[in-house]
C-alpha positions in Angstrom: -5.1 -4.5 -19.8 -6.3 -6.0 -16.8 -6.7 -3.5 -13.8 -6.2 -4.7 -9.9 -6.6 -3.0 -6.6 -3.9 -4.0 -4.1 -5.1 -3.7 -0.5 -2.2 -3.2 2.2 -3.3 -3.9 5.8 -0.8 -1.9 8.2 -0.3 -0.8 11.9 2.5 1.4 13.1 4.9 -0.6 15.4 4.1 -1.0 19.1 5.4 1.9 21.2 6.5 3.5 17.8 5.5 7.3 16.9 2.2 6.8 15.1 2.5 10.5 13.8 6.1 9.7 12.1 4.4 6.4 10.7 1.5 8.7 9.3 3.7 11.2 7.8 6.2 8.5 6.3 3.2 6.6 4.6 1.5 9.8 3.4 4.6 11.9 2.1 7.2 9.5 1.4 5.8 6.0 0.9 2.8 6.5 -1.2 4.5 8.6 -3.6 7.5 6.3 -4.0 5.0 3.5 -4.7 3.3 5.3 -7.3 6.3 6.4 -9.1 6.9 2.4 -9.6 5.6 1.6 -13.1 2.1 -0.3 -12.7 1.0 1.7 -10.0 -1.1 4.6 -10.7 -2.7 5.8 -7.4 -3.6 4.8 -3.9 -5.6 6.2 -1.0 -5.3 5.5 2.8 -8.0 4.9 5.3 -8.1 4.2 9.3 -10.3 1.6 11.1 -13.0 3.2 13.1 -13.8 -0.4 14.6 -11.6 -2.3 16.6 -9.7 -4.8 14.5 -6.5 -6.3 13.8 -5.2 -3.3 11.7 -5.6 0.4 12.1 -4.6 1.2 8.5 -5.6 0.3 5.0 -4.1 1.6 1.9 -5.7 0.9 -1.9 -3.3 0.8 -4.7 -4.5 1.2 -8.2 -2.4 -1.4 -10.1 -2.8 -1.0 -13.9 -0.2 -3.9 -15.1 -0.6 -7.1 -17.7 0.6 -9.2 -14.6 0.1 -8.1 -11.3 2.4 -10.2 -9.8 5.3 -9.1 -11.6 4.4 -5.6 -10.6 4.4 -6.4 -7.2 7.6 -8.4 -7.2 9.2 -5.1 -8.9 7.6 -3.2 -6.1 8.9 -5.6 -3.4 12.5 -5.6 -4.6 12.7 -1.7 -4.5 11.7 -1.9 -0.7 14.7 -0.4 1.6 16.2 1.4 -1.4 16.5 4.9 -2.4 13.3 4.4 -4.6 11.4 3.0 -1.9 12.5 4.2 1.5 11.2 2.2 4.5 10.7 3.2 8.3 11.1 1.5 11.7 7.5 3.1 12.3 6.1 0.4 10.3 5.4 -3.0 12.0 6.1 -5.1 8.7 5.4 -8.6 10.5 2.0 -7.6 11.4 1.5 -6.2 7.5 -0.7 -8.2 5.1 -1.4 -7.7 1.1 -4.1 -9.1 -1.1 -4.4 -7.9 -4.7 -8.0 -8.6 -6.6 -8.4 -8.3 -10.4 -11.6 -5.6 -11.5 -14.3 -7.8 -12.5 -16.7 -4.9 -13.4 -16.3 -1.0 -14.2 -17.3 1.1 -10.9 -20.9 1.4 -10.2 -22.0 5.3 -9.9 -25.3 5.8 -8.4 
């Protein structure tokens, strides 16, 4: 079965509460996403160099059809299965999905 990485670039809302945004993302959003079929793990990162987005989440997607898994995920946004927050800048969010071509290289 193909494996994918879904990269999600986000920011908190301008003037919003960044601490609440991070608490929601770490304690609510990632667990919600990882309960959805096909999503098997996630890790977050903070940008250390000036850029357009300050945060990156990389999700592990293990599904026969990444587009279907992501459509299923999107359909749950704003429901009890995937609670959202006003602290997330939705319009500034971008998502990219990549299919694995190789196994991870370990030095």
